[in-house]
C-alpha positions as a printed Julia matrix, in Angstrom:
91×3 Matrix{Float64}:
 66.88   -88.69  302.36
 66.85   -92.22  301.04
 63.59   -93.54  299.61
 61.82   -90.2   299.23
 61.52   -88.39  295.94
 60.67   -84.74  295.98
 59.35   -82.7   293.06
 62.87   -81.69  292.01
 64.04   -85.3   291.72
 60.93   -86.34  289.8
 61.38   -83.48  287.31
 65.06   -84.4   286.9
 64.14   -88.04  286.22
 61.52   -87.01  283.64
 64.02   -84.75  281.86
 66.58   -87.56  281.7
 63.97   -89.99  280.32
 62.87   -87.4   277.76
 66.46   -86.83  276.64
 67.25   -90.55  276.43
 64.21   -91.68  274.5
 63.23   -88.52  272.68
 59.84   -86.99  272.08
 59.08   -89.26  269.14
 59.36   -92.61  270.97
 57.59   -91.69  274.21
 54.01   -91.77  272.79
 54.72   -95.11  271.1
 56.02   -96.53  274.36
 52.94   -95.3   276.24
 50.63   -96.76  273.59
 52.4   -100.1   273.77
 52.17  -100.11  277.56
 48.43   -99.38  277.34
 47.85  -102.26  274.92
 49.78  -104.62  277.17
 47.72  -103.56  280.17
 44.45  -104.14  278.27
 45.57  -107.6   277.15
 46.62  -108.54  280.67
 43.31  -107.31  282.08
 41.24  -109.24  279.53
 43.26  -112.43  280.08
 42.89  -112.18  283.85
 39.14  -111.64  283.48
 38.83  -114.61  281.11
 40.78  -116.86  283.46
 38.63  -115.79  286.42
 35.41  -116.46  284.48
 36.77  -119.79  283.26
 37.59  -120.9   286.8
 34.13  -119.92  288.04
 32.23  -121.73  285.28
 34.49  -124.67  284.51
 32.97  -128.09  284.85
 34.53  -131.32  283.61
 33.02  -132.35  280.27
 30.95  -135.49  280.22
 32.19  -138.32  278.04
 31.25  -137.83  274.4
 31.08  -134.03  274.55
 33.11  -131.92  272.17
 35.81  -129.61  273.53
 34.89  -125.93  273.76
 35.39  -123.74  270.69
 38.61  -121.84  270.23
 38.61  -118.3   271.69
 39.95  -115.2   269.96
 41.69  -112.49  271.97
 41.75  -108.9   270.77
 44.27  -106.34  272.0
 41.74  -103.52  272.01
 38.02  -103.24  271.25
 37.63  -103.1   267.49
 41.32  -103.83  266.83
 41.06  -106.69  264.31
 44.67  -106.47  263.15
 46.08  -107.89  266.35
 43.38  -110.52  267.01
 44.79  -114.0   267.34
 43.31  -117.41  268.12
 44.25  -118.98  271.42
 44.75  -122.69  271.98
 43.23  -123.64  275.27
 45.31  -125.97  277.44
 43.91  -129.44  277.75
 43.86  -131.45  280.95
 45.87  -134.61  280.3
 45.95  -135.86  283.87
 44.49  -139.27  284.66
 41.83  -139.52  287.35
C-alpha cells in the first residue's frame, strides 16, 4: 500500500534513525529543532505585530530602537541584536 505507514513501518524507520544517529545525538537534534521552532514563532509574531502597528514616521522623527531577539526565555547567551530593514523607496 503506497502512502500508508503502519505501526511496523514506523517502528522500522525509528530503529533505522536510532542506529544512524545514535542515542547521544538524538537529544541534541531535538533540542536544536525546538530552539529553531521557538525562534521562528517569535519572529512570525514580531512581524505580525509590526505589520499591525506600523505607521510611516513623520519627518524629523528618529528611527525605532534596535530590537534584540532571544532564542528562548532567559537564554542570554544566544541573544543577538537585529537590524531592522529600512524603507528606501521613493514616494
